[in-house]
LOLUMPA-608753 format. One record per residue: residue number from 1; residue in one letter; x, y, z of N, C-alpha, C in turn. Coordinates in Angstrom, 2 decimals. Layout:
N
[NUM, A, [X, Y, Z], [X, Y, Z], [X, Y, Z]],
...
END
This chain:
249
[1, X, [0.84, -1.20, 0.00], [0.00, 0.00, 0.00], [0.88, 1.25, 0.00]],
[2, X, [0.58, 2.23, -0.87], [1.38, 3.43, -0.98], [1.12, 4.37, 0.20]],
[3, X, [2.19, 4.83, 0.83], [2.07, 5.77, 1.93], [2.57, 7.14, 1.48]],
[4, X, [2.22, 8.17, 2.22], [2.66, 9.51, 1.90], [1.63, 10.28, 1.10]],
[5, X, [1.99, 11.49, 0.75], [1.09, 12.38, 0.03], [1.47, 12.45, -1.44]],
[6, X, [0.49, 12.32, -2.28], [0.74, 12.46, -3.71], [0.82, 13.95, -4.06]],
[7, X, [1.90, 14.35, -4.71], [2.12, 15.77, -4.99], [2.17, 16.07, -6.49]],
[8, X, [2.04, 15.06, -7.31], [2.06, 15.30, -8.74], [2.39, 14.07, -9.53]],
[9, X, [2.66, 14.27, -10.82], [2.97, 13.18, -11.74], [4.09, 13.63, -12.68]],
[10, X, [5.05, 12.74, -12.92], [6.14, 13.00, -13.85], [6.20, 11.86, -14.87]],
[11, X, [6.04, 12.21, -16.15], [6.07, 11.21, -17.22], [5.07, 10.07, -16.93]],
[12, X, [3.93, 10.44, -16.35], [2.91, 9.45, -16.02], [3.17, 8.67, -14.75]],
[13, X, [4.25, 9.01, -14.02], [4.62, 8.31, -12.79], [4.15, 9.12, -11.59]],
[14, X, [3.31, 8.57, -10.71], [2.87, 9.31, -9.53], [4.06, 9.63, -8.60]],
[15, X, [4.10, 10.86, -8.10], [5.15, 11.30, -7.20], [4.57, 11.49, -5.80]],
[16, X, [5.19, 10.82, -4.82], [4.72, 10.90, -3.44], [5.82, 11.46, -2.54]],
[17, X, [5.40, 12.08, -1.43], [6.32, 12.54, -0.39], [5.93, 11.88, 0.92]],
[18, X, [6.86, 11.14, 1.49], [6.64, 10.50, 2.79], [6.77, 11.55, 3.89]],
[19, X, [6.02, 11.43, 4.98], [6.13, 12.41, 6.07], [7.55, 12.58, 6.60]],
[20, X, [8.36, 11.52, 6.56], [9.74, 11.62, 7.06], [10.58, 12.58, 6.22]],
[21, X, [10.15, 12.85, 4.99], [10.89, 13.76, 4.11], [10.97, 15.15, 4.70]],
[22, X, [9.90, 15.59, 5.37], [9.89, 16.94, 5.93], [10.91, 17.07, 7.06]],
[23, X, [11.11, 16.00, 7.81], [12.11, 16.02, 8.89], [13.51, 16.23, 8.34]],
[24, X, [13.89, 15.43, 7.34], [15.25, 15.55, 6.80], [15.40, 16.84, 6.01]],
[25, X, [14.31, 17.35, 5.42], [14.37, 18.64, 4.74], [14.75, 19.75, 5.71]],
[26, X, [14.12, 19.74, 6.89], [14.41, 20.75, 7.91], [15.84, 20.61, 8.42]],
[27, X, [16.27, 19.36, 8.66], [17.62, 19.12, 9.18], [18.68, 19.61, 8.19]],
[28, X, [18.50, 19.28, 6.91], [19.47, 19.69, 5.88], [19.49, 21.20, 5.74]],
[29, X, [18.31, 21.82, 5.76], [18.24, 23.28, 5.63], [18.96, 23.96, 6.79]],
[30, X, [18.73, 23.49, 8.02], [19.36, 24.09, 9.19], [20.88, 23.87, 9.16]],
[31, X, [21.29, 22.66, 8.81], [22.73, 22.35, 8.78], [23.46, 23.25, 7.78]],
[32, X, [22.87, 23.45, 6.60], [23.50, 24.31, 5.60], [23.52, 25.76, 6.06]],
[33, X, [22.41, 26.23, 6.62], [22.35, 27.62, 7.07], [23.38, 27.90, 8.16]],
[34, X, [23.51, 27.00, 9.13], [24.48, 27.19, 10.20], [25.92, 27.15, 9.67]],
[35, X, [26.16, 26.25, 8.71], [27.49, 26.17, 8.12], [27.86, 27.44, 7.38]],
[36, X, [26.89, 28.01, 6.67], [27.16, 29.23, 5.91], [27.23, 30.47, 6.80]],
[37, X, [26.61, 30.40, 7.99], [26.76, 31.50, 8.93], [28.22, 31.67, 9.35]],
[38, X, [28.91, 30.56, 9.53], [30.32, 30.61, 9.91], [31.23, 30.94, 8.73]],
[39, X, [30.91, 30.39, 7.56], [31.78, 30.56, 6.40], [31.57, 31.88, 5.67]],
[40, X, [30.32, 32.35, 5.65], [30.00, 33.57, 4.91], [29.13, 34.50, 5.76]],
[41, X, [29.69, 35.08, 6.83], [28.91, 35.97, 7.71], [28.41, 37.22, 6.98]],
[42, X, [29.08, 37.60, 5.89], [28.68, 38.81, 5.17], [27.35, 38.64, 4.43]],
[43, X, [26.87, 37.42, 4.26], [25.62, 37.21, 3.56], [24.42, 37.76, 4.32]],
[44, X, [24.47, 37.70, 5.64], [23.32, 38.08, 6.44], [22.44, 36.88, 6.74]],
[45, X, [21.71, 36.95, 7.83], [20.93, 35.80, 8.31], [19.85, 35.39, 7.31]],
[46, X, [19.15, 36.36, 6.76], [18.04, 36.03, 5.85], [18.54, 35.26, 4.64]],
[47, X, [19.65, 35.70, 4.05], [20.19, 35.03, 2.87], [20.74, 33.66, 3.22]],
[48, X, [21.40, 33.56, 4.39], [21.97, 32.27, 4.82], [20.87, 31.23, 4.99]],
[49, X, [19.79, 31.59, 5.67], [18.72, 30.63, 5.93], [17.89, 30.37, 4.68]],
[50, X, [17.71, 31.41, 3.86], [16.98, 31.21, 2.61], [17.73, 30.29, 1.67]],
[51, X, [19.05, 30.50, 1.57], [19.88, 29.65, 0.71], [19.95, 28.23, 1.26]],
[52, X, [19.94, 28.09, 2.59], [19.93, 26.76, 3.20], [18.69, 25.97, 2.81]],
[53, X, [17.53, 26.65, 2.80], [16.29, 25.98, 2.41], [16.30, 25.62, 0.93]],
[54, X, [16.78, 26.55, 0.09], [16.87, 26.28, -1.35], [17.80, 25.10, -1.61]],
[55, X, [18.92, 25.05, -0.87], [19.87, 23.95, -1.03], [19.21, 22.61, -0.70]],
[56, X, [18.44, 22.58, 0.38], [17.77, 21.34, 0.77], [16.78, 20.89, -0.30]],
[57, X, [16.04, 21.84, -0.86], [15.07, 21.51, -1.91], [15.77, 21.03, -3.18]],
[58, X, [16.88, 21.68, -3.54], [17.62, 21.26, -4.72], [18.27, 19.89, -4.53]],
[59, X, [18.68, 19.61, -3.29], [19.23, 18.28, -3.00], [18.20, 17.20, -3.30]],
[60, X, [16.97, 17.41, -2.85], [15.95, 16.41, -3.11], [15.49, 16.44, -4.56]],
[61, X, [15.66, 17.60, -5.23], [15.44, 17.62, -6.66], [16.44, 16.72, -7.38]],
[62, X, [17.69, 16.72, -6.90], [18.71, 15.83, -7.46], [18.35, 14.37, -7.23]],
[63, X, [17.86, 14.07, -6.03], [17.44, 12.69, -5.71], [16.28, 12.27, -6.62]],
[64, X, [15.35, 13.20, -6.84], [14.21, 12.91, -7.71], [14.67, 12.60, -9.13]],
[65, X, [15.61, 13.39, -9.65], [16.14, 13.13, -11.00], [16.88, 11.79, -11.05]],
[66, X, [17.57, 11.44, -9.96], [18.25, 10.15, -9.87], [17.24, 9.00, -10.03]],
[67, X, [16.16, 9.08, -9.27], [15.14, 8.03, -9.34], [14.41, 8.05, -10.67]],
[68, X, [14.27, 9.23, -11.25], [13.62, 9.34, -12.56], [14.47, 8.66, -13.63]],
[69, X, [15.80, 8.71, -13.45], [16.68, 8.01, -14.38], [16.39, 6.51, -14.40]],
[70, X, [16.29, 5.89, -13.20], [15.91, 4.47, -13.13], [14.57, 4.23, -13.82]],
[71, X, [13.60, 5.11, -13.50], [12.23, 4.90, -13.94], [12.08, 4.98, -15.45]],
[72, X, [12.74, 5.95, -16.07], [12.60, 6.13, -17.52], [13.21, 4.97, -18.29]],
[73, X, [14.33, 4.44, -17.78], [14.93, 3.27, -18.43], [14.01, 2.06, -18.28]],
[74, X, [13.41, 1.91, -17.10], [12.47, 0.80, -16.89], [11.27, 0.94, -17.82]],
[75, X, [10.74, 2.15, -17.95], [9.60, 2.36, -18.85], [9.98, 2.03, -20.29]],
[76, X, [11.20, 2.36, -20.68], [11.66, 2.07, -22.04], [11.70, 0.57, -22.29]],
[77, X, [11.91, -0.22, -21.21], [11.93, -1.68, -21.33], [10.53, -2.29, -21.23]],
[78, X, [9.52, -1.44, -21.13], [8.15, -1.93, -21.02], [7.75, -2.32, -19.61]],
[79, X, [8.50, -1.86, -18.62], [8.21, -2.17, -17.22], [7.45, -1.00, -16.60]],
[80, X, [6.32, -1.28, -15.97], [5.54, -0.22, -15.34], [6.25, 0.29, -14.09]],
[81, X, [6.18, 1.60, -13.88], [6.71, 2.22, -12.66], [5.52, 2.73, -11.86]],
[82, X, [5.31, 2.15, -10.69], [4.11, 2.46, -9.91], [4.17, 3.83, -9.26]],
[83, X, [5.37, 4.24, -8.81], [5.49, 5.52, -8.13], [6.95, 5.85, -7.88]],
[84, X, [7.20, 7.12, -7.57], [8.47, 7.57, -7.01], [8.15, 8.25, -5.69]],
[85, X, [8.84, 7.85, -4.63], [8.58, 8.41, -3.30], [9.85, 9.02, -2.72]],
[86, X, [9.75, 10.25, -2.24], [10.84, 10.90, -1.51], [10.60, 10.69, -0.03]],
[87, X, [11.64, 10.26, 0.70], [11.48, 9.99, 2.12], [12.79, 10.27, 2.85]],
[88, X, [12.89, 9.80, 4.09], [14.00, 10.15, 4.98], [15.36, 9.88, 4.36]],
[89, X, [15.54, 8.72, 3.72], [16.85, 8.33, 3.21], [17.10, 8.76, 1.77]],
[90, X, [16.16, 9.47, 1.17], [16.38, 9.92, -0.20], [15.15, 9.70, -1.07]],
[91, X, [15.18, 8.64, -1.87], [14.06, 8.37, -2.76], [14.06, 6.92, -3.21]],
[92, X, [12.92, 6.47, -3.68], [12.81, 5.10, -4.19], [11.79, 5.07, -5.32]],
[93, X, [12.15, 4.40, -6.39], [11.24, 4.17, -7.51], [10.65, 2.77, -7.37]],
[94, X, [9.33, 2.69, -7.33], [8.65, 1.40, -7.21], [8.41, 0.85, -8.61]],
[95, X, [9.24, -0.11, -8.99], [9.18, -0.70, -10.33], [8.41, -2.01, -10.27]],
[96, X, [7.53, -2.21, -11.25], [6.55, -3.30, -11.19], [7.17, -4.68, -11.21]],
[97, X, [8.25, -4.87, -11.97], [8.85, -6.20, -12.06], [10.33, -6.11, -12.41]],
[98, X, [11.00, -7.24, -12.34], [12.42, -7.34, -12.67], [12.62, -7.28, -14.18]],
[99, X, [13.74, -6.74, -14.61], [14.10, -6.78, -16.04], [14.26, -8.23, -16.49]],
[100, X, [14.09, -8.47, -17.77], [14.11, -9.85, -18.29], [15.51, -10.42, -18.43]],
[101, X, [16.50, -9.57, -18.60], [17.87, -10.05, -18.80], [18.81, -9.30, -17.86]],
[102, X, [19.99, -9.87, -17.56], [20.94, -9.16, -16.70], [21.42, -7.85, -17.34]],
[103, X, [21.51, -7.83, -18.66], [21.91, -6.60, -19.35], [20.90, -5.48, -19.13]],
[104, X, [19.62, -5.81, -19.22], [18.58, -4.81, -18.99], [18.54, -4.40, -17.52]],
[105, X, [18.76, -5.34, -16.62], [18.80, -5.02, -15.19], [19.94, -4.05, -14.89]],
[106, X, [21.08, -4.26, -15.54], [22.22, -3.35, -15.38], [21.87, -1.95, -15.86]],
[107, X, [21.17, -1.87, -16.99], [20.81, -0.56, -17.54], [19.92, 0.22, -16.57]],
[108, X, [18.94, -0.45, -15.98], [18.06, 0.22, -15.01], [18.86, 0.66, -13.78]],
[109, X, [19.75, -0.21, -13.30], [20.50, 0.07, -12.09], [21.47, 1.23, -12.26]],
[110, X, [22.15, 1.28, -13.40], [23.21, 2.28, -13.60], [22.64, 3.63, -14.00]],
[111, X, [21.37, 3.67, -14.41], [20.79, 4.93, -14.90], [20.78, 6.01, -13.83]],
[112, X, [20.45, 5.65, -12.58], [20.40, 6.64, -11.51], [21.76, 7.27, -11.23]],
[113, X, [22.81, 6.46, -10.96], [24.14, 7.04, -10.78], [24.62, 7.83, -11.99]],
[114, X, [24.24, 7.40, -13.20], [24.64, 8.14, -14.39], [24.04, 9.54, -14.40]],
[115, X, [22.78, 9.66, -13.97], [22.14, 10.97, -13.87], [22.83, 11.83, -12.82]],
[116, X, [23.13, 11.25, -11.66], [23.79, 12.01, -10.59], [25.17, 12.48, -11.02]],
[117, X, [25.92, 11.63, -11.71], [27.25, 12.02, -12.17], [27.16, 13.11, -13.24]],
[118, X, [26.17, 13.03, -14.10], [25.97, 14.07, -15.11], [25.65, 15.40, -14.45]],
[119, X, [24.83, 15.37, -13.38], [24.53, 16.59, -12.64], [25.78, 17.17, -11.99]],
[120, X, [26.64, 16.30, -11.46], [27.91, 16.74, -10.88], [28.74, 17.51, -11.91]],
[121, X, [28.91, 16.94, -13.10], [29.70, 17.58, -14.15], [29.07, 18.91, -14.57]],
[122, X, [27.76, 18.89, -14.81], [27.06, 20.09, -15.28], [27.14, 21.22, -14.26]],
[123, X, [26.84, 20.90, -13.00], [26.85, 21.93, -11.95], [28.26, 22.45, -11.69]],
[124, X, [29.26, 21.57, -11.78], [30.64, 21.99, -11.59], [31.06, 22.99, -12.67]],
[125, X, [30.65, 22.73, -13.91], [30.97, 23.65, -15.00], [30.24, 24.98, -14.85]],
[126, X, [28.98, 24.92, -14.42], [28.22, 26.15, -14.21], [28.84, 26.98, -13.09]],
[127, X, [29.25, 26.31, -11.98], [29.87, 27.02, -10.86], [31.14, 27.74, -11.29]],
[128, X, [31.83, 27.21, -12.29], [33.08, 27.80, -12.74], [32.93, 29.15, -13.41]],
[129, X, [31.72, 29.47, -13.90], [31.50, 30.74, -14.59], [30.74, 31.74, -13.72]],
[130, X, [30.38, 31.36, -12.50], [29.66, 32.25, -11.60], [30.64, 33.05, -10.75]],
[131, X, [30.24, 34.22, -10.26], [31.13, 35.03, -9.41], [31.58, 34.26, -8.18]],
[132, X, [32.89, 34.22, -7.93], [33.45, 33.46, -6.82], [32.95, 34.00, -5.48]],
[133, X, [32.46, 33.09, -4.64], [32.00, 33.48, -3.31], [30.58, 33.96, -3.26]],
[134, X, [29.92, 34.09, -4.42], [28.52, 34.51, -4.43], [27.64, 33.36, -3.94]],
[135, X, [26.47, 33.68, -3.37], [25.58, 32.61, -2.90], [25.25, 31.60, -3.99]],
[136, X, [25.04, 32.07, -5.22], [24.71, 31.16, -6.32], [25.88, 30.23, -6.63]],
[137, X, [27.11, 30.78, -6.59], [28.29, 29.96, -6.89], [28.52, 28.92, -5.79]],
[138, X, [28.38, 29.35, -4.54], [28.57, 28.43, -3.41], [27.53, 27.32, -3.44]],
[139, X, [26.27, 27.71, -3.68], [25.19, 26.72, -3.72], [25.40, 25.73, -4.85]],
[140, X, [25.75, 26.22, -6.03], [25.94, 25.35, -7.20], [27.11, 24.40, -6.99]],
[141, X, [28.21, 24.92, -6.43], [29.39, 24.08, -6.21], [29.11, 23.01, -5.16]],
[142, X, [28.43, 23.39, -4.08], [28.10, 22.41, -3.04], [27.17, 21.34, -3.57]],
[143, X, [26.19, 21.75, -4.38], [25.25, 20.78, -4.95], [25.97, 19.84, -5.92]],
[144, X, [26.96, 20.38, -6.63], [27.77, 19.54, -7.51], [28.49, 18.46, -6.72]],
[145, X, [29.12, 18.85, -5.62], [29.85, 17.90, -4.79], [28.91, 16.85, -4.19]],
[146, X, [27.74, 17.28, -3.78], [26.78, 16.35, -3.20], [26.35, 15.30, -4.22]],
[147, X, [26.18, 15.71, -5.47], [25.81, 14.74, -6.51], [26.93, 13.76, -6.78]],
[148, X, [28.19, 14.20, -6.64], [29.30, 13.27, -6.77], [29.29, 12.25, -5.64]],
[149, X, [29.05, 12.73, -4.41], [28.95, 11.83, -3.26], [27.79, 10.86, -3.44]],
[150, X, [26.66, 11.37, -3.93], [25.48, 10.53, -4.17], [25.81, 9.44, -5.19]],
[151, X, [26.57, 9.80, -6.22], [26.98, 8.81, -7.23], [27.84, 7.72, -6.62]],
[152, X, [28.89, 8.13, -5.91], [29.85, 7.17, -5.35], [29.19, 6.30, -4.27]],
[153, X, [28.37, 6.91, -3.43], [27.70, 6.15, -2.37], [26.77, 5.09, -2.96]],
[154, X, [26.00, 5.48, -3.97], [25.05, 4.54, -4.56], [25.72, 3.42, -5.34]],
[155, X, [26.98, 3.60, -5.72], [27.69, 2.56, -6.45], [28.37, 1.54, -5.54]],
[156, X, [28.25, 1.69, -4.22], [28.76, 0.65, -3.33], [28.05, -0.67, -3.64]],
[157, X, [28.81, -1.77, -3.76], [28.26, -3.01, -4.32], [27.47, -3.87, -3.34]],
[158, X, [26.39, -3.33, -2.84], [25.54, -4.12, -1.95], [24.11, -3.63, -1.99]],
[159, X, [23.16, -4.55, -1.98], [21.75, -4.17, -1.92], [21.46, -3.53, -0.57]],
[160, X, [20.57, -2.51, -0.52], [19.64, -2.07, -1.57], [20.18, -0.97, -2.47]],
[161, X, [21.46, -0.68, -2.44], [22.04, 0.40, -3.25], [22.09, 0.02, -4.72]],
[162, X, [22.23, 1.02, -5.57], [22.31, 0.78, -7.01], [23.51, -0.09, -7.37]],
[163, X, [24.61, 0.10, -6.65], [25.78, -0.74, -6.87], [25.48, -2.20, -6.59]],
[164, X, [24.60, -2.45, -5.64], [24.17, -3.81, -5.36], [23.37, -4.39, -6.52]],
[165, X, [22.55, -3.54, -7.14], [21.79, -3.99, -8.31], [22.73, -4.29, -9.47]],
[166, X, [23.78, -3.46, -9.62], [24.78, -3.73, -10.67], [25.51, -5.04, -10.38]],
[167, X, [25.88, -5.25, -9.11], [26.55, -6.49, -8.70], [25.66, -7.69, -8.96]],
[168, X, [24.37, -7.54, -8.62], [23.41, -8.62, -8.87], [23.35, -8.97, -10.35]],
[169, X, [23.29, -7.93, -11.19], [23.23, -8.17, -12.64], [24.49, -8.87, -13.14]],
[170, X, [25.66, -8.51, -12.56], [26.92, -9.14, -12.98], [26.94, -10.62, -12.61]],
[171, X, [26.53, -10.94, -11.37], [26.50, -12.34, -10.94], [25.46, -13.12, -11.75]],
[172, X, [24.33, -12.50, -12.01], [23.28, -13.12, -12.84], [23.83, -13.45, -14.22]],
[173, X, [24.59, -12.52, -14.81], [25.16, -12.73, -16.14], [26.18, -13.87, -16.12]],
[174, X, [27.02, -13.92, -15.09], [28.08, -14.93, -15.01], [27.52, -16.32, -14.74]],
[175, X, [26.56, -16.40, -13.80], [26.04, -17.70, -13.37], [24.80, -18.14, -14.14]],
[176, X, [24.11, -17.17, -14.77], [22.86, -17.49, -15.44], [21.70, -17.67, -14.47]],
[177, X, [21.91, -17.29, -13.20], [20.89, -17.49, -12.17], [20.63, -16.16, -11.45]],
[178, X, [19.43, -15.62, -11.64], [19.09, -14.34, -11.02], [19.07, -14.43, -9.51]],
[179, X, [18.61, -15.56, -8.99], [18.52, -15.70, -7.54], [19.90, -15.66, -6.88]],
[180, X, [20.88, -16.27, -7.53], [22.25, -16.20, -7.00], [22.74, -14.75, -6.98]],
[181, X, [22.38, -14.02, -8.02], [22.76, -12.61, -8.08], [22.22, -11.83, -6.90]],
[182, X, [20.94, -12.05, -6.58], [20.33, -11.34, -5.46], [20.98, -11.75, -4.14]],
[183, X, [21.24, -13.06, -3.97], [21.82, -13.53, -2.71], [23.22, -12.95, -2.49]],
[184, X, [24.04, -12.95, -3.51], [25.38, -12.40, -3.38], [25.34, -10.91, -3.09]],
[185, X, [24.47, -10.19, -3.79], [24.37, -8.74, -3.58], [23.77, -8.42, -2.21]],
[186, X, [22.83, -9.26, -1.75], [22.26, -9.06, -0.42], [23.31, -9.32, 0.66]],
[187, X, [24.13, -10.35, 0.47], [25.20, -10.63, 1.43], [26.18, -9.46, 1.50]],
[188, X, [26.52, -8.90, 0.33], [27.40, -7.73, 0.30], [26.75, -6.54, 1.00]],
[189, X, [25.44, -6.40, 0.83], [24.72, -5.32, 1.50], [24.74, -5.46, 3.01]],
[190, X, [24.61, -6.70, 3.49], [24.68, -6.92, 4.94], [26.07, -6.58, 5.47]],
[191, X, [27.11, -6.96, 4.73], [28.49, -6.65, 5.14], [28.69, -5.14, 5.22]],
[192, X, [28.24, -4.43, 4.19], [28.36, -2.97, 4.18], [27.56, -2.36, 5.33]],
[193, X, [26.36, -2.89, 5.57], [25.52, -2.36, 6.64], [26.15, -2.53, 8.02]],
[194, X, [26.65, -3.72, 8.31], [27.29, -3.96, 9.61], [28.58, -3.16, 9.74]],
[195, X, [29.28, -2.94, 8.62], [30.47, -2.09, 8.66], [30.09, -0.66, 9.03]],
[196, X, [29.00, -0.17, 8.45], [28.53, 1.18, 8.76], [28.10, 1.29, 10.22]],
[197, X, [27.43, 0.26, 10.72], [27.03, 0.27, 12.14], [28.26, 0.33, 13.03]],
[198, X, [29.28, -0.48, 12.71], [30.51, -0.47, 13.49], [31.21, 0.88, 13.44]],
[199, X, [31.23, 1.50, 12.24], [31.85, 2.81, 12.10], [31.10, 3.86, 12.92]],
[200, X, [29.78, 3.79, 12.88], [28.97, 4.73, 13.64], [29.22, 4.61, 15.14]],
[201, X, [29.27, 3.39, 15.63], [29.54, 3.16, 17.05], [30.94, 3.66, 17.42]],
[202, X, [31.91, 3.43, 16.52], [33.28, 3.89, 16.78], [33.35, 5.42, 16.86]],
[203, X, [32.61, 6.10, 16.01], [32.59, 7.56, 16.05], [32.01, 8.07, 17.37]],
[204, X, [30.99, 7.37, 17.85], [30.35, 7.78, 19.11], [31.29, 7.52, 20.29]],
[205, X, [31.89, 6.35, 20.33], [32.71, 5.95, 21.47], [34.06, 6.67, 21.48]],
[206, X, [34.72, 6.73, 20.32], [36.09, 7.25, 20.28], [36.16, 8.76, 20.10]],
[207, X, [35.20, 9.33, 19.38], [35.29, 10.76, 19.07], [34.14, 11.57, 19.64]],
[208, X, [33.20, 10.91, 20.32], [32.03, 11.57, 20.88], [31.24, 12.33, 19.80]],
[209, X, [31.30, 11.82, 18.59], [30.58, 12.42, 17.47], [29.21, 11.74, 17.37]],
[210, X, [28.29, 12.22, 18.19], [27.01, 11.53, 18.33], [26.12, 11.70, 17.09]],
[211, X, [26.12, 12.88, 16.49], [25.22, 13.12, 15.35], [25.61, 12.26, 14.15]],
[212, X, [26.87, 12.38, 13.72], [27.33, 11.59, 12.57], [27.35, 10.10, 12.88]],
[213, X, [27.75, 9.76, 14.12], [27.80, 8.36, 14.51], [26.44, 7.70, 14.46]],
[214, X, [25.44, 8.37, 15.03], [24.09, 7.81, 15.03], [23.53, 7.73, 13.61]],
[215, X, [23.80, 8.75, 12.80], [23.28, 8.75, 11.43], [23.88, 7.62, 10.60]],
[216, X, [25.20, 7.43, 10.71], [25.86, 6.36, 9.95], [25.38, 4.99, 10.43]],
[217, X, [25.24, 4.83, 11.75], [24.74, 3.56, 12.29], [23.30, 3.31, 11.85]],
[218, X, [22.51, 4.38, 11.80], [21.12, 4.27, 11.36], [21.05, 3.84, 9.90]],
[219, X, [21.92, 4.43, 9.07], [21.99, 4.03, 7.66], [22.40, 2.56, 7.53]],
[220, X, [23.37, 2.15, 8.36], [23.81, 0.76, 8.34], [22.70, -0.20, 8.69]],
[221, X, [21.94, 0.16, 9.71], [20.82, -0.69, 10.12], [19.77, -0.78, 9.01]],
[222, X, [19.53, 0.34, 8.34], [18.60, 0.37, 7.22], [19.08, -0.56, 6.10]],
[223, X, [20.39, -0.53, 5.83], [20.96, -1.37, 4.77], [20.82, -2.85, 5.12]],
[224, X, [21.13, -3.21, 6.37], [21.03, -4.61, 6.80], [19.60, -5.11, 6.70]],
[225, X, [18.67, -4.28, 7.17], [17.26, -4.69, 7.15], [16.77, -4.92, 5.72]],
[226, X, [17.12, -4.02, 4.81], [16.65, -4.15, 3.44], [17.36, -5.28, 2.70]],
[227, X, [18.64, -5.51, 3.00], [19.35, -6.63, 2.39], [18.71, -7.95, 2.83]],
[228, X, [18.34, -8.04, 4.11], [17.65, -9.23, 4.61], [16.31, -9.42, 3.90]],
[229, X, [15.60, -8.30, 3.66], [14.30, -8.38, 2.99], [14.46, -8.90, 1.56]],
[230, X, [15.48, -8.44, 0.86], [15.76, -8.94, -0.49], [16.02, -10.44, -0.46]],
[231, X, [16.81, -10.88, 0.52], [17.17, -12.29, 0.61], [15.94, -13.15, 0.89]],
[232, X, [15.10, -12.72, 1.82], [13.88, -13.48, 2.15], [12.93, -13.53, 0.96]],
[233, X, [12.78, -12.41, 0.27], [11.88, -12.37, -0.88], [12.37, -13.32, -1.98]],
[234, X, [13.68, -13.38, -2.16], [14.25, -14.27, -3.18], [14.03, -15.73, -2.82]],
[235, X, [14.22, -16.06, -1.54], [13.98, -17.43, -1.09], [12.53, -17.84, -1.35]],
[236, X, [11.60, -16.92, -1.08], [10.19, -17.20, -1.28], [9.88, -17.39, -2.76]],
[237, X, [10.41, -16.50, -3.61], [10.16, -16.62, -5.06], [10.70, -17.94, -5.61]],
[238, X, [11.91, -18.31, -5.17], [12.50, -19.54, -5.68], [11.71, -20.76, -5.21]],
[239, X, [11.23, -20.70, -3.96], [10.43, -21.82, -3.44], [9.12, -21.96, -4.20]],
[240, X, [8.49, -20.82, -4.51], [7.21, -20.87, -5.22], [7.39, -21.36, -6.65]],
[241, X, [8.50, -20.98, -7.30], [8.76, -21.44, -8.66], [9.01, -22.94, -8.74]],
[242, X, [9.48, -23.52, -7.63], [9.76, -24.95, -7.63], [8.52, -25.79, -7.37]],
[243, X, [7.43, -25.17, -6.94], [6.21, -25.90, -6.65], [5.49, -26.31, -7.93]],
[244, X, [4.86, -27.46, -7.88], [4.04, -27.95, -8.98], [2.60, -28.07, -8.50]],
[245, X, [1.68, -28.16, -9.45], [0.27, -28.25, -9.12], [0.01, -29.47, -8.22]],
[246, X, [0.69, -30.56, -8.49], [0.47, -31.78, -7.70], [0.90, -31.56, -6.25]],
[247, X, [1.95, -30.73, -6.03], [2.38, -30.43, -4.66], [1.32, -29.65, -3.91]],
[248, X, [0.68, -28.68, -4.60], [-0.36, -27.90, -3.97], [-1.56, -28.75, -3.63]],
[249, X, [-1.88, -29.72, -4.51], [-3.02, -30.62, -4.26], [-2.73, -31.50, -3.05]],
END
């Protein structure tokens, strides 16, 4: 069942906003505004906070374009896209079914990071022609860097990240078995998730960095939970495919 508020449609795809999105929007806006208060005191409070809010909105605009990249490639393959939802951790495109071949699965998976990397290049070039130190130049350059981070983070080879989908497609291509691809990518996702949890705990214990430590640990827990969900879903699908009518009788 779809949760959140429907706010529009893009290319025939319903766009939803989860209530958790407003929380992270406020946090990102405040973090940017406070950072710019220290770095650019000459801007004034109104400009610092206004630019912080614009930055947060543009960040989620970048996330939306990332998910739209996945969705448009899926649509081109004849796969229905049920919705795109923005929420606490970014965004997710709800795609109706798996691609038919590992090559097509790779195309859907890599489309999002490709869009983010293209935004990084484009914004970096635009920032180069803007007045140095101006709010527009600072905002554009920061957004460029964030899209690069978004690209690299999503390419980590573990589910539920895009890199995990790429890894799944590679294993599927090599072994000829989609289920093996999901299991290997889910295992990699669990390893990455537990590593993030360990890093978060280390930041809290060793450096007393509670905000970053808790956030990284929270992301790790999210990764582990979703990797486990992928693995369980795959086990169920494989079990159902092995059943015959006589078994059900």
